[in-house]
Short mmCIF file of the C-alpha atoms (twelve columns), coordinates in Angstrom:
data_MODEL
# 
_entry.id   MODEL 
# 
loop_
_atom_site.group_PDB 
_atom_site.id 
_atom_site.type_symbol 
_atom_site.label_atom_id 
_atom_site.label_alt_id 
_atom_site.label_comp_id 
_atom_site.label_asym_id 
_atom_site.label_seq_id 
_atom_site.Cartn_x 
_atom_site.Cartn_y 
_atom_site.Cartn_z 
_atom_site.pdbx_PDB_model_num 
ATOM 1  C CA . MET A 1  -164.928 15.413 41.229 1 
ATOM 2  C CA . THR A 2  -167.084 13.549 38.691 1 
ATOM 3  C CA . ASP A 3  -169.956 15.891 39.547 1 
ATOM 4  C CA . GLN A 4  -167.941 18.615 37.768 1 
ATOM 5  C CA . ILE A 5  -168.010 16.765 34.415 1 
ATOM 6  C CA . CYS A 6  -170.197 18.725 32.000 1 
ATOM 7  C CA . TYR A 7  -172.261 16.910 29.347 1 
ATOM 8  C CA . SER A 8  -173.518 18.699 26.253 1 
ATOM 9  C CA . ALA A 9  -176.955 18.316 24.795 1 
ATOM 10 C CA . LYS A 10 -177.128 15.631 22.130 1 
ATOM 11 C CA . TYR A 11 -177.121 16.629 18.469 1 
ATOM 12 C CA . ASN A 12 -177.182 14.537 15.316 1 
ATOM 13 C CA . ASP A 13 -176.832 14.204 11.570 1 
ATOM 14 C CA . GLU A 14 -178.373 11.529 9.345  1 
ATOM 15 C CA . GLU A 15 -176.115 8.748  10.662 1 
ATOM 16 C CA . TYR A 16 -174.874 9.592  14.165 1 
ATOM 17 C CA . GLU A 17 -175.920 11.139 17.438 1 
ATOM 18 C CA . TYR A 18 -173.170 13.268 19.017 1 
ATOM 19 C CA . ARG A 19 -172.313 14.834 22.335 1 
ATOM 20 C CA . HIS A 20 -169.245 16.308 23.911 1 
ATOM 21 C CA . VAL A 21 -168.078 15.983 27.480 1 
ATOM 22 C CA . ILE A 22 -166.027 18.669 29.192 1 
ATOM 23 C CA . LEU A 23 -163.695 17.411 31.896 1 
ATOM 24 C CA . PRO A 24 -162.492 19.471 34.870 1 
ATOM 25 C CA . LYS A 25 -158.728 20.086 34.930 1 
ATOM 26 C CA . ALA A 26 -158.017 17.514 37.648 1 
ATOM 27 C CA . ILE A 27 -159.593 14.717 35.589 1 
ATOM 28 C CA . ALA A 28 -158.280 16.018 32.252 1 
ATOM 29 C CA . LYS A 29 -154.710 15.578 33.531 1 
ATOM 30 C CA . LYS A 30 -155.318 11.804 33.636 1 
ATOM 31 C CA . VAL A 31 -156.307 11.596 29.961 1 
ATOM 32 C CA . VAL A 32 -153.778 10.490 27.341 1 
ATOM 33 C CA . LYS A 33 -153.930 13.367 24.873 1 
ATOM 34 C CA . ASP A 34 -153.107 11.544 21.620 1 
ATOM 35 C CA . LYS A 35 -155.328 8.472  21.710 1 
ATOM 36 C CA . LEU A 36 -158.971 7.578  21.679 1 
ATOM 37 C CA . MET A 37 -160.278 5.989  24.856 1 
ATOM 38 C CA . THR A 38 -162.129 2.725  25.111 1 
ATOM 39 C CA . GLU A 39 -165.414 2.635  26.977 1 
ATOM 40 C CA . ALA A 40 -163.647 1.083  29.976 1 
ATOM 41 C CA . GLU A 41 -161.110 3.942  30.013 1 
ATOM 42 C CA . TRP A 42 -163.615 6.782  29.865 1 
ATOM 43 C CA . ARG A 43 -165.839 5.119  32.441 1 
ATOM 44 C CA . ALA A 44 -162.785 4.707  34.717 1 
ATOM 45 C CA . ILE A 45 -162.249 8.485  34.805 1 
ATOM 46 C CA . GLY A 46 -165.897 9.054  35.737 1 
ATOM 47 C CA . VAL A 47 -167.711 9.701  32.453 1 
ATOM 48 C CA . GLN A 48 -171.237 8.268  32.680 1 
ATOM 49 C CA . GLN A 49 -173.329 7.653  29.578 1 
ATOM 50 C CA . SER A 50 -175.673 5.018  28.255 1 
ATOM 51 C CA . ARG A 51 -174.367 2.219  26.048 1 
ATOM 52 C CA . GLY A 52 -173.215 2.673  22.492 1 
ATOM 53 C CA . TRP A 53 -171.176 5.878  22.818 1 
ATOM 54 C CA . VAL A 54 -167.713 5.862  21.217 1 
ATOM 55 C CA . HIS A 55 -164.901 8.365  21.829 1 
ATOM 56 C CA . TYR A 56 -164.314 9.108  18.150 1 
ATOM 57 C CA . MET A 57 -162.049 12.140 17.885 1 
ATOM 58 C CA . VAL A 58 -159.335 14.031 19.755 1 
ATOM 59 C CA . HIS A 59 -159.633 17.813 19.398 1 
ATOM 60 C CA . LYS A 60 -156.033 18.851 20.050 1 
ATOM 61 C CA . PRO A 61 -156.720 22.525 20.883 1 
ATOM 62 C CA . GLU A 62 -159.061 21.385 23.675 1 
ATOM 63 C CA . PRO A 63 -157.911 17.991 24.994 1 
ATOM 64 C CA . HIS A 64 -160.217 18.360 28.020 1 
ATOM 65 C CA . VAL A 65 -163.224 18.105 25.662 1 
ATOM 66 C CA . LEU A 66 -164.076 14.517 24.738 1 
ATOM 67 C CA . LEU A 67 -166.049 14.011 21.529 1 
ATOM 68 C CA . PHE A 68 -168.471 11.081 21.424 1 
ATOM 69 C CA . ARG A 69 -170.833 9.644  18.856 1 
ATOM 70 C CA . ARG A 70 -173.086 6.648  18.394 1 
ATOM 71 C CA . LYS A 71 -175.093 5.269  15.507 1 
ATOM 72 C CA . LEU A 72 -178.662 6.520  15.539 1 
ATOM 73 C CA . GLU A 73 -179.945 2.916  15.725 1 
ATOM 74 C CA . ALA A 74 -177.947 2.427  18.950 1 
ATOM 75 C CA . ALA A 75 -179.495 5.573  20.407 1 
ATOM 76 C CA . THR A 76 -183.008 4.133  20.095 1 
ATOM 77 C CA . GLN A 77 -181.959 0.838  21.734 1 
ATOM 78 C CA . ALA A 78 -180.173 2.344  24.771 1 
# 
């Protein structure tokens, strides 16, 4: 099932690097829609990323899309 998780290309602004992760329906059903997940929570549902990524926003129209960011300094250290 985790092989169906889709990871976007990374993009950035002056401060952060961003990416979004699209979950398949079966995994998306396990996600609490109104709260940000800790790293332990998103790793527990099968999301795999290097260190430093933070689930920073819930996009209510598309709760199956997780929005992540990390400071640009963290991106160079990971």
